[in-house]
C-alpha positions, 0 to 999 in steps of 0.5 A: 562366616565364610564357606570355603571348598577347602583350606590351604595352611602354610607354615612359615618362618621368615618367608617374606621373600617367598610368601607373596609368590606362594599366595599368588599361586594359590589365588590363581589356582583357586579361580578354578575351584567353586566355593573358594579357597581359604589361605591360612598362614601360620607365622612361626616366630617371624621377625620379618614382614611375612605376616604383613605380606600374607595379610596383603594377599588376603590370607588369614594369619595366625601367629604362634604367640597366640598358640603359646599363650594358650599352652601357657594358660593350660600349663598354669591351670595344670600347675594350679590344680596339682598344687591344691 
């Protein structure tokens, strides 16, 4: 497990035109931080190349499809328990 001094979380929706520049800026600034900086991009229903570009720059990419799955599972469990 990597240890970082801090994390930068970037919410993104179809940001392929801008995400590269944003992540390059973070990487450049992180040179002055001992311990490193974790970059996390939350790709919110992107239909473009935002996630691919973010991964190219070394960011950890989370998609809301995974988050939606967790919510749906939770709702399903609630429904099942209330019907018993």
